[in-house]
mmCIF entry with sequence, helices, sheets and N, C-alpha, C, O atoms, coordinates in Angstrom:
data_MODEL
# 
_entry.id   MODEL 
# 
_entity.id                         1 
_entity.type                       polymer 
_entity.pdbx_number_of_molecules   1 
# 
_entity_poly.entity_id                      1 
_entity_poly.type                           'polypeptide(L)' 
_entity_poly.nstd_linkage                   no 
_entity_poly.nstd_monomer                   no 
_entity_poly.pdbx_seq_one_letter_code       
;(UNK)(UNK)(UNK)(UNK)(UNK)(UNK)(UNK)(UNK)(UNK)(UNK)(UNK)(UNK)(UNK)(UNK)(UNK)(UNK)
(UNK)(UNK)(UNK)(UNK)(UNK)(UNK)(UNK)(UNK)(UNK)(UNK)(UNK)(UNK)(UNK)(UNK)(UNK)(UNK)
(UNK)(UNK)
;
_entity_poly.pdbx_seq_one_letter_code_can   XXXXXXXXXXXXXXXXXXXXXXXXXXXXXXXXXX 
_entity_poly.pdbx_strand_id                 A 
# 
loop_
_entity_poly_seq.entity_id 
_entity_poly_seq.num 
_entity_poly_seq.mon_id 
_entity_poly_seq.hetero 
1 1  UNK n 
1 2  UNK n 
1 3  UNK n 
1 4  UNK n 
1 5  UNK n 
1 6  UNK n 
1 7  UNK n 
1 8  UNK n 
1 9  UNK n 
1 10 UNK n 
1 11 UNK n 
1 12 UNK n 
1 13 UNK n 
1 14 UNK n 
1 15 UNK n 
1 16 UNK n 
1 17 UNK n 
1 18 UNK n 
1 19 UNK n 
1 20 UNK n 
1 21 UNK n 
1 22 UNK n 
1 23 UNK n 
1 24 UNK n 
1 25 UNK n 
1 26 UNK n 
1 27 UNK n 
1 28 UNK n 
1 29 UNK n 
1 30 UNK n 
1 31 UNK n 
1 32 UNK n 
1 33 UNK n 
1 34 UNK n 
# 
_struct_asym.id          A 
_struct_asym.entity_id   1 
# 
loop_
_struct_conf.conf_type_id 
_struct_conf.id 
_struct_conf.pdbx_PDB_helix_id 
_struct_conf.beg_label_comp_id 
_struct_conf.beg_label_asym_id 
_struct_conf.beg_label_seq_id 
_struct_conf.pdbx_beg_PDB_ins_code 
_struct_conf.end_label_comp_id 
_struct_conf.end_label_asym_id 
_struct_conf.end_label_seq_id 
_struct_conf.pdbx_end_PDB_ins_code 
_struct_conf.beg_auth_comp_id 
_struct_conf.beg_auth_asym_id 
_struct_conf.beg_auth_seq_id 
_struct_conf.end_auth_comp_id 
_struct_conf.end_auth_asym_id 
_struct_conf.end_auth_seq_id 
_struct_conf.pdbx_PDB_helix_class 
_struct_conf.details 
_struct_conf.pdbx_PDB_helix_length 
HELX_P HELX_P1 AA1 UNK A 6  ? UNK A 10 ? UNK A 6  UNK A 10 5 ? 5  
HELX_P HELX_P2 AA2 UNK A 18 ? UNK A 29 ? UNK A 18 UNK A 29 1 ? 12 
# 
_struct_conf_type.id          HELX_P 
_struct_conf_type.criteria    ? 
_struct_conf_type.reference   ? 
# 
loop_
_atom_site.group_PDB 
_atom_site.id 
_atom_site.type_symbol 
_atom_site.label_atom_id 
_atom_site.label_alt_id 
_atom_site.label_comp_id 
_atom_site.label_asym_id 
_atom_site.label_entity_id 
_atom_site.label_seq_id 
_atom_site.pdbx_PDB_ins_code 
_atom_site.Cartn_x 
_atom_site.Cartn_y 
_atom_site.Cartn_z 
_atom_site.occupancy 
_atom_site.B_iso_or_equiv 
_atom_site.pdbx_formal_charge 
_atom_site.auth_seq_id 
_atom_site.auth_comp_id 
_atom_site.auth_asym_id 
_atom_site.auth_atom_id 
_atom_site.pdbx_PDB_model_num 
ATOM 1   N N  . UNK A 1 1  ? 5.665   6.688  -7.966 1.00 0.00 ? 1  UNK A N  1 
ATOM 2   C CA . UNK A 1 1  ? 4.944   5.997  -6.900 1.00 0.00 ? 1  UNK A CA 1 
ATOM 3   C C  . UNK A 1 1  ? 5.142   6.673  -5.551 1.00 0.00 ? 1  UNK A C  1 
ATOM 4   O O  . UNK A 1 1  ? 4.491   6.321  -4.568 1.00 0.00 ? 1  UNK A O  1 
ATOM 5   N N  . UNK A 1 2  ? 6.051   7.653  -5.512 1.00 0.00 ? 2  UNK A N  1 
ATOM 6   C CA . UNK A 1 2  ? 6.348   8.317  -4.240 1.00 0.00 ? 2  UNK A CA 1 
ATOM 7   C C  . UNK A 1 2  ? 5.129   9.055  -3.688 1.00 0.00 ? 2  UNK A C  1 
ATOM 8   O O  . UNK A 1 2  ? 5.060   9.362  -2.498 1.00 0.00 ? 2  UNK A O  1 
ATOM 9   N N  . UNK A 1 3  ? 4.165   9.336  -4.577 1.00 0.00 ? 3  UNK A N  1 
ATOM 10  C CA . UNK A 1 3  ? 3.004   10.127 -4.185 1.00 0.00 ? 3  UNK A CA 1 
ATOM 11  C C  . UNK A 1 3  ? 1.948   9.296  -3.458 1.00 0.00 ? 3  UNK A C  1 
ATOM 12  O O  . UNK A 1 3  ? 0.951   9.836  -2.979 1.00 0.00 ? 3  UNK A O  1 
ATOM 13  N N  . UNK A 1 4  ? 2.170   7.964  -3.376 1.00 0.00 ? 4  UNK A N  1 
ATOM 14  C CA . UNK A 1 4  ? 1.208   7.099  -2.691 1.00 0.00 ? 4  UNK A CA 1 
ATOM 15  C C  . UNK A 1 4  ? 1.121   7.464  -1.210 1.00 0.00 ? 4  UNK A C  1 
ATOM 16  O O  . UNK A 1 4  ? 2.131   7.516  -0.508 1.00 0.00 ? 4  UNK A O  1 
ATOM 17  N N  . UNK A 1 5  ? -0.102  7.715  -0.751 1.00 0.00 ? 5  UNK A N  1 
ATOM 18  C CA . UNK A 1 5  ? -0.310  8.080  0.647  1.00 0.00 ? 5  UNK A CA 1 
ATOM 19  C C  . UNK A 1 5  ? -0.178  6.838  1.513  1.00 0.00 ? 5  UNK A C  1 
ATOM 20  O O  . UNK A 1 5  ? -1.078  5.998  1.546  1.00 0.00 ? 5  UNK A O  1 
ATOM 21  N N  . UNK A 1 6  ? 0.943   6.722  2.215  1.00 0.00 ? 6  UNK A N  1 
ATOM 22  C CA . UNK A 1 6  ? 1.231   5.522  3.005  1.00 0.00 ? 6  UNK A CA 1 
ATOM 23  C C  . UNK A 1 6  ? 0.247   5.332  4.156  1.00 0.00 ? 6  UNK A C  1 
ATOM 24  O O  . UNK A 1 6  ? 0.142   4.239  4.713  1.00 0.00 ? 6  UNK A O  1 
ATOM 25  N N  . UNK A 1 7  ? -0.477  6.402  4.514  1.00 0.00 ? 7  UNK A N  1 
ATOM 26  C CA . UNK A 1 7  ? -1.477  6.281  5.583  1.00 0.00 ? 7  UNK A CA 1 
ATOM 27  C C  . UNK A 1 7  ? -2.575  5.295  5.185  1.00 0.00 ? 7  UNK A C  1 
ATOM 28  O O  . UNK A 1 7  ? -3.200  4.670  6.041  1.00 0.00 ? 7  UNK A O  1 
ATOM 29  N N  . UNK A 1 8  ? -2.801  5.163  3.877  1.00 0.00 ? 8  UNK A N  1 
ATOM 30  C CA . UNK A 1 8  ? -3.829  4.258  3.380  1.00 0.00 ? 8  UNK A CA 1 
ATOM 31  C C  . UNK A 1 8  ? -3.436  2.804  3.600  1.00 0.00 ? 8  UNK A C  1 
ATOM 32  O O  . UNK A 1 8  ? -4.275  1.908  3.505  1.00 0.00 ? 8  UNK A O  1 
ATOM 33  N N  . UNK A 1 9  ? -2.159  2.568  3.893  1.00 0.00 ? 9  UNK A N  1 
ATOM 34  C CA . UNK A 1 9  ? -1.685  1.206  4.091  1.00 0.00 ? 9  UNK A CA 1 
ATOM 35  C C  . UNK A 1 9  ? -2.195  0.618  5.402  1.00 0.00 ? 9  UNK A C  1 
ATOM 36  O O  . UNK A 1 9  ? -1.990  -0.565 5.675  1.00 0.00 ? 9  UNK A O  1 
ATOM 37  N N  . UNK A 1 10 ? -2.847  1.425  6.200  1.00 0.00 ? 10 UNK A N  1 
ATOM 38  C CA . UNK A 1 10 ? -3.436  0.930  7.436  1.00 0.00 ? 10 UNK A CA 1 
ATOM 39  C C  . UNK A 1 10 ? -4.770  0.248  7.165  1.00 0.00 ? 10 UNK A C  1 
ATOM 40  O O  . UNK A 1 10 ? -5.381  -0.337 8.059  1.00 0.00 ? 10 UNK A O  1 
ATOM 41  N N  . UNK A 1 11 ? -5.215  0.336  5.895  1.00 0.00 ? 11 UNK A N  1 
ATOM 42  C CA . UNK A 1 11 ? -6.489  -0.265 5.507  1.00 0.00 ? 11 UNK A CA 1 
ATOM 43  C C  . UNK A 1 11 ? -6.340  -1.766 5.303  1.00 0.00 ? 11 UNK A C  1 
ATOM 44  O O  . UNK A 1 11 ? -5.230  -2.289 5.206  1.00 0.00 ? 11 UNK A O  1 
ATOM 45  N N  . UNK A 1 12 ? -7.479  -2.445 5.240  1.00 0.00 ? 12 UNK A N  1 
ATOM 46  C CA . UNK A 1 12 ? -7.497  -3.872 4.933  1.00 0.00 ? 12 UNK A CA 1 
ATOM 47  C C  . UNK A 1 12 ? -8.353  -4.076 3.695  1.00 0.00 ? 12 UNK A C  1 
ATOM 48  O O  . UNK A 1 12 ? -9.010  -3.144 3.232  1.00 0.00 ? 12 UNK A O  1 
ATOM 49  N N  . UNK A 1 13 ? -8.351  -5.281 3.159  1.00 0.00 ? 13 UNK A N  1 
ATOM 50  C CA . UNK A 1 13 ? -9.151  -5.582 1.970  1.00 0.00 ? 13 UNK A CA 1 
ATOM 51  C C  . UNK A 1 13 ? -10.642 -5.426 2.249  1.00 0.00 ? 13 UNK A C  1 
ATOM 52  O O  . UNK A 1 13 ? -11.445 -5.360 1.318  1.00 0.00 ? 13 UNK A O  1 
ATOM 53  N N  . UNK A 1 14 ? -11.017 -5.366 3.532  1.00 0.00 ? 14 UNK A N  1 
ATOM 54  C CA . UNK A 1 14 ? -12.421 -5.289 3.906  1.00 0.00 ? 14 UNK A CA 1 
ATOM 55  C C  . UNK A 1 14 ? -12.937 -3.850 3.959  1.00 0.00 ? 14 UNK A C  1 
ATOM 56  O O  . UNK A 1 14 ? -14.133 -3.608 3.802  1.00 0.00 ? 14 UNK A O  1 
ATOM 57  N N  . UNK A 1 15 ? -12.030 -2.902 4.179  1.00 0.00 ? 15 UNK A N  1 
ATOM 58  C CA . UNK A 1 15 ? -12.494 -1.517 4.300  1.00 0.00 ? 15 UNK A CA 1 
ATOM 59  C C  . UNK A 1 15 ? -11.729 -0.557 3.392  1.00 0.00 ? 15 UNK A C  1 
ATOM 60  O O  . UNK A 1 15 ? -11.812 0.661  3.550  1.00 0.00 ? 15 UNK A O  1 
ATOM 61  N N  . UNK A 1 16 ? -10.982 -1.119 2.437  1.00 0.00 ? 16 UNK A N  1 
ATOM 62  C CA . UNK A 1 16 ? -10.186 -0.276 1.562  1.00 0.00 ? 16 UNK A CA 1 
ATOM 63  C C  . UNK A 1 16 ? -10.158 -0.872 0.152  1.00 0.00 ? 16 UNK A C  1 
ATOM 64  O O  . UNK A 1 16 ? -10.498 -2.038 -0.051 1.00 0.00 ? 16 UNK A O  1 
ATOM 65  N N  . UNK A 1 17 ? -9.755  -0.064 -0.799 1.00 0.00 ? 17 UNK A N  1 
ATOM 66  C CA . UNK A 1 17 ? -9.679  -0.535 -2.178 1.00 0.00 ? 17 UNK A CA 1 
ATOM 67  C C  . UNK A 1 17 ? -8.633  -1.639 -2.308 1.00 0.00 ? 17 UNK A C  1 
ATOM 68  O O  . UNK A 1 17 ? -7.519  -1.507 -1.801 1.00 0.00 ? 17 UNK A O  1 
ATOM 69  N N  . UNK A 1 18 ? -8.994  -2.729 -2.990 1.00 0.00 ? 18 UNK A N  1 
ATOM 70  C CA . UNK A 1 18 ? -8.076  -3.857 -3.174 1.00 0.00 ? 18 UNK A CA 1 
ATOM 71  C C  . UNK A 1 18 ? -6.833  -3.408 -3.939 1.00 0.00 ? 18 UNK A C  1 
ATOM 72  O O  . UNK A 1 18 ? -5.745  -3.942 -3.724 1.00 0.00 ? 18 UNK A O  1 
ATOM 73  N N  . UNK A 1 19 ? -6.989  -2.438 -4.819 1.00 0.00 ? 19 UNK A N  1 
ATOM 74  C CA . UNK A 1 19 ? -5.844  -1.930 -5.577 1.00 0.00 ? 19 UNK A CA 1 
ATOM 75  C C  . UNK A 1 19 ? -4.865  -1.222 -4.652 1.00 0.00 ? 19 UNK A C  1 
ATOM 76  O O  . UNK A 1 19 ? -3.653  -1.401 -4.771 1.00 0.00 ? 19 UNK A O  1 
ATOM 77  N N  . UNK A 1 20 ? -5.386  -0.420 -3.732 1.00 0.00 ? 20 UNK A N  1 
ATOM 78  C CA . UNK A 1 20 ? -4.537  0.271  -2.756 1.00 0.00 ? 20 UNK A CA 1 
ATOM 79  C C  . UNK A 1 20 ? -3.848  -0.726 -1.851 1.00 0.00 ? 20 UNK A C  1 
ATOM 80  O O  . UNK A 1 20 ? -2.670  -0.583 -1.523 1.00 0.00 ? 20 UNK A O  1 
ATOM 81  N N  . UNK A 1 21 ? -4.611  -1.757 -1.447 1.00 0.00 ? 21 UNK A N  1 
ATOM 82  C CA . UNK A 1 21 ? -4.074  -2.801 -0.565 1.00 0.00 ? 21 UNK A CA 1 
ATOM 83  C C  . UNK A 1 21 ? -2.920  -3.521 -1.234 1.00 0.00 ? 21 UNK A C  1 
ATOM 84  O O  . UNK A 1 21 ? -1.888  -3.761 -0.606 1.00 0.00 ? 21 UNK A O  1 
ATOM 85  N N  . UNK A 1 22 ? -3.086  -3.873 -2.520 1.00 0.00 ? 22 UNK A N  1 
ATOM 86  C CA . UNK A 1 22 ? -2.035  -4.555 -3.265 1.00 0.00 ? 22 UNK A CA 1 
ATOM 87  C C  . UNK A 1 22 ? -0.829  -3.643 -3.461 1.00 0.00 ? 22 UNK A C  1 
ATOM 88  O O  . UNK A 1 22 ? 0.311   -4.099 -3.377 1.00 0.00 ? 22 UNK A O  1 
ATOM 89  N N  . UNK A 1 23 ? -1.072  -2.361 -3.720 1.00 0.00 ? 23 UNK A N  1 
ATOM 90  C CA . UNK A 1 23 ? 0.020   -1.395 -3.861 1.00 0.00 ? 23 UNK A CA 1 
ATOM 91  C C  . UNK A 1 23 ? 0.820   -1.318 -2.568 1.00 0.00 ? 23 UNK A C  1 
ATOM 92  O O  . UNK A 1 23 ? 2.048   -1.232 -2.594 1.00 0.00 ? 23 UNK A O  1 
ATOM 93  N N  . UNK A 1 24 ? 0.124   -1.350 -1.446 1.00 0.00 ? 24 UNK A N  1 
ATOM 94  C CA . UNK A 1 24 ? 0.783   -1.299 -0.145 1.00 0.00 ? 24 UNK A CA 1 
ATOM 95  C C  . UNK A 1 24 ? 1.606   -2.555 0.100  1.00 0.00 ? 24 UNK A C  1 
ATOM 96  O O  . UNK A 1 24 ? 2.691   -2.489 0.677  1.00 0.00 ? 24 UNK A O  1 
ATOM 97  N N  . UNK A 1 25 ? 1.092   -3.699 -0.339 1.00 0.00 ? 25 UNK A N  1 
ATOM 98  C CA . UNK A 1 25 ? 1.845   -4.949 -0.196 1.00 0.00 ? 25 UNK A CA 1 
ATOM 99  C C  . UNK A 1 25 ? 3.137   -4.870 -0.998 1.00 0.00 ? 25 UNK A C  1 
ATOM 100 O O  . UNK A 1 25 ? 4.197   -5.281 -0.524 1.00 0.00 ? 25 UNK A O  1 
ATOM 101 N N  . UNK A 1 26 ? 3.045   -4.343 -2.209 1.00 0.00 ? 26 UNK A N  1 
ATOM 102 C CA . UNK A 1 26 ? 4.216   -4.195 -3.059 1.00 0.00 ? 26 UNK A CA 1 
ATOM 103 C C  . UNK A 1 26 ? 5.204   -3.223 -2.425 1.00 0.00 ? 26 UNK A C  1 
ATOM 104 O O  . UNK A 1 26 ? 6.412   -3.458 -2.427 1.00 0.00 ? 26 UNK A O  1 
ATOM 105 N N  . UNK A 1 27 ? 4.674   -2.126 -1.880 1.00 0.00 ? 27 UNK A N  1 
ATOM 106 C CA . UNK A 1 27 ? 5.499   -1.115 -1.219 1.00 0.00 ? 27 UNK A CA 1 
ATOM 107 C C  . UNK A 1 27 ? 6.256   -1.716 -0.037 1.00 0.00 ? 27 UNK A C  1 
ATOM 108 O O  . UNK A 1 27 ? 7.466   -1.537 0.106  1.00 0.00 ? 27 UNK A O  1 
ATOM 109 N N  . UNK A 1 28 ? 5.509   -2.434 0.808  1.00 0.00 ? 28 UNK A N  1 
ATOM 110 C CA . UNK A 1 28 ? 6.081   -2.993 2.034  1.00 0.00 ? 28 UNK A CA 1 
ATOM 111 C C  . UNK A 1 28 ? 7.045   -4.147 1.770  1.00 0.00 ? 28 UNK A C  1 
ATOM 112 O O  . UNK A 1 28 ? 7.920   -4.425 2.591  1.00 0.00 ? 28 UNK A O  1 
ATOM 113 N N  . UNK A 1 29 ? 6.888   -4.822 0.624  1.00 0.00 ? 29 UNK A N  1 
ATOM 114 C CA . UNK A 1 29 ? 7.735   -5.974 0.320  1.00 0.00 ? 29 UNK A CA 1 
ATOM 115 C C  . UNK A 1 29 ? 8.947   -5.585 -0.517 1.00 0.00 ? 29 UNK A C  1 
ATOM 116 O O  . UNK A 1 29 ? 9.810   -6.421 -0.786 1.00 0.00 ? 29 UNK A O  1 
ATOM 117 N N  . UNK A 1 30 ? 9.018   -4.319 -0.929 1.00 0.00 ? 30 UNK A N  1 
ATOM 118 C CA . UNK A 1 30 ? 10.128  -3.875 -1.764 1.00 0.00 ? 30 UNK A CA 1 
ATOM 119 C C  . UNK A 1 30 ? 11.239  -3.251 -0.929 1.00 0.00 ? 30 UNK A C  1 
ATOM 120 O O  . UNK A 1 30 ? 11.018  -2.211 -0.308 1.00 0.00 ? 30 UNK A O  1 
ATOM 121 N N  . UNK A 1 31 ? 12.419  -3.847 -0.894 1.00 0.00 ? 31 UNK A N  1 
ATOM 122 C CA . UNK A 1 31 ? 13.555  -3.335 -0.126 1.00 0.00 ? 31 UNK A CA 1 
ATOM 123 C C  . UNK A 1 31 ? 14.097  -2.033 -0.705 1.00 0.00 ? 31 UNK A C  1 
ATOM 124 O O  . UNK A 1 31 ? 14.753  -1.257 -0.011 1.00 0.00 ? 31 UNK A O  1 
ATOM 125 N N  . UNK A 1 32 ? 13.816  -1.805 -1.978 1.00 0.00 ? 32 UNK A N  1 
ATOM 126 C CA . UNK A 1 32 ? 14.301  -0.601 -2.659 1.00 0.00 ? 32 UNK A CA 1 
ATOM 127 C C  . UNK A 1 32 ? 13.468  0.616  -2.261 1.00 0.00 ? 32 UNK A C  1 
ATOM 128 O O  . UNK A 1 32 ? 14.004  1.691  -1.990 1.00 0.00 ? 32 UNK A O  1 
ATOM 129 N N  . UNK A 1 33 ? 12.144  0.427  -2.230 1.00 0.00 ? 33 UNK A N  1 
ATOM 130 C CA . UNK A 1 33 ? 11.232  1.514  -1.890 1.00 0.00 ? 33 UNK A CA 1 
ATOM 131 C C  . UNK A 1 33 ? 11.118  1.674  -0.369 1.00 0.00 ? 33 UNK A C  1 
ATOM 132 O O  . UNK A 1 33 ? 10.978  2.784  0.144  1.00 0.00 ? 33 UNK A O  1 
ATOM 133 N N  . UNK A 1 34 ? 11.181  0.548  0.333  1.00 0.00 ? 34 UNK A N  1 
ATOM 134 C CA . UNK A 1 34 ? 11.088  0.608  1.775  1.00 0.00 ? 34 UNK A CA 1 
ATOM 135 C C  . UNK A 1 34 ? 9.747   0.099  2.226  1.00 0.00 ? 34 UNK A C  1 
ATOM 136 O O  . UNK A 1 34 ? 9.469   0.068  3.425  1.00 0.00 ? 34 UNK A O  1 
# 
């Protein structure tokens, strides 16, 4: 999962893929990944 482009996390469900948005939520909520 390290290859996920964190720049995409600036997107919202309205202008970005819902899958990317959910991945970003998981990324941001995980204390292990950061």
